[in-house]
C-alpha positions, 0 to 999 in steps of 0.5 A: 177393846178399849178405845182411847182418844189420842189426847186422853192417851197422851195425857195419861203418858204425860201424867206417868212421867210427871209423877215419876218416881211416884205412881201416877193416877187418874180417871178415864171418863166415857160414855155410860157402860161403854169402852171408849175413853173420851177424856182423862182426868189426872189425879193426885196419888195421895200415898205419894208412893212409888208402889201404890196409889190412892185417889182422893175421894173428893177428886173422885167425886168431882170427876164423877159430877163433871162427867155426869154433867156431860152425860158421861161417867167414870169408866175406869182408872189409870195408874203407872208402874214405875219400875215393873211390868204393865201388869196388875199387882196383887194390890191392884187386884185387891183394890179394884173398886168396880168389876165394870171398870177398865184398868189402864197401867202405864209402865215406865220400866223400859225406854218407851212407856208401855200401856195395857188395859185390864178387866178385874173382876172377882180376882180374875185378870183379863187383858183387853186391847187398847186402840188409840185414835 
């Protein structure tokens, strides 16, 4: 189960809306090796696309350094799907950089946003529940 603070969850949803019609993206920061998101770091989608996302390497490095300074680490990534279900596309699976990360997808397909989290390792997609609190 992925535990997400209320503030981090609200920031993820806000980022998805703020970036629409492009896919939003950002990094999940938490305790090393854990499944608790302490903070969300919004990032710019450098592809400026409604179908794919790319996080700028400098933003990634900055987030990693800031997390490390607080005794935390990047434990995953969030991105949005503007018109499709909150389920990983083949591109999402192929581009997953770390098999230990949590991959949150926020879908804006319906009136209310939907968020789901996945573990993506060796081409396998495993959904995990999200607990917000």
